[in-house]
N, C-alpha and C positions, 0 to 999 in steps of 0.2 A: 808209249808202252807203260811208263811209270805212272802217268795220269790214270790209265785204266786200272792199274793195281791199287792205286790210292782210292779211286772211286769204289772199287770192289770191297776194300777194307772198310770204308766208311759205311757202305750199304750193309755189310755183314755186322759191323758194330751196332748199327741201328736195329737190325733184325734181332740180334741177341738180347737187346734190351726190352723187346716186346714180351708181354705176358699174354700169350694167345690162349683163348678158350673157344671150344666149339660148343654151341648150344644146340642140342638135338631135341626138337619138340615134335611129338607124334600125337595125332588125334585120331579118333575113330571116324569112319564114314558118316556116322550119324551126327557127329559134332563138327563136321567139316563146314567151313564158311560157305561152300557151294550149296550145302544142303540144310543149313541151320541158320535161322534169322539172327538169333542171339550171337552166335559165333561170327556171323558176317559183320555185325555191328562192332564187335570187339576187334576183328581183323582190320576193319577200315580205320579204326582209331590207333592201331599199334604204331604206325610210323610216326605220327605226331607225338604220341606218348613217349616213344623211345628218344626222340630228339629232345623232348622237354626234360627227360630224366637222366641222361647220360652223365652229366656232371655230378648230380646228387649221389649216384651210385658208383662213382670213380671209374667210369668207362672212358678210356682214353680215346678209343676209336671203334666204330662199327666197320670192320673190314669188309664184310659182305653179308647179305641176307638172301638165302636161296631156298627154293622149295621144290619138292617133288609132289605134284598134285595127285598123281595116281597112288603114290605111297603114303599120302597124308602125313608128310614129314617136312618140317622146316629146319633149315640148318643156318645158324647165325654164327659168324666168326667175329669174335671181339678181342680187342686189346684192352685188358682190364686189370685192376689191382688184385681182385680176389674172386673166387667162386661164390663166396657168401654175398658179395655185392651183386653179382649177376643173378643169384637166386632172388634177391629182393627186387631187382629190376623186373624179372619175369613175372613176379607176383603183381607188382605195381602196374605194369602196362597191360596185364591181362592174359599173357601167353599161357601161364599155368592154369588159368581157369578153363581152358578148352583143350589143353595138351598135357601129356606127361613129358616132363622136361629132364634131360640128362645134360650135365655140364662137365665137359672133359677138357683138361689141360692139353695144349697142343704145342708142337714145335715146328718151326719152319724147316723144310727139308735141308736147305743149305747149312743151317746151324748144326743139325745132326750129322750131316756129311762131314763137315769140318772137324767136329768132335771125334768122329770115328777115324778120320784120316790122321789126326794128331796122336792117336793111340797106337799107331803102327810101330 
């Protein structure tokens, strides 16, 4: 029982140190990599460029990279030091050349839950 509590506290401590950001990148059907050769080339290069530039732009970790093909939207969850660094990353890797990008600070649900519970 005590081990589980300690493990939960360690996990929570780790999560609270994350600086999570959501990157929401939306493109038009005309600029979709499925329909546009230039966008397709950029899309195919993004993964390699992200890996090559994460340290340069203080990205601690790419938590996830998801997309909704029909909505023409990419969602990237990053642990990073600042939104300004993420902005520069999006420019460098080409995301902003085919998409409108919104960078949003995010919190883990468990962190917010603990914060609210402690305010009772």
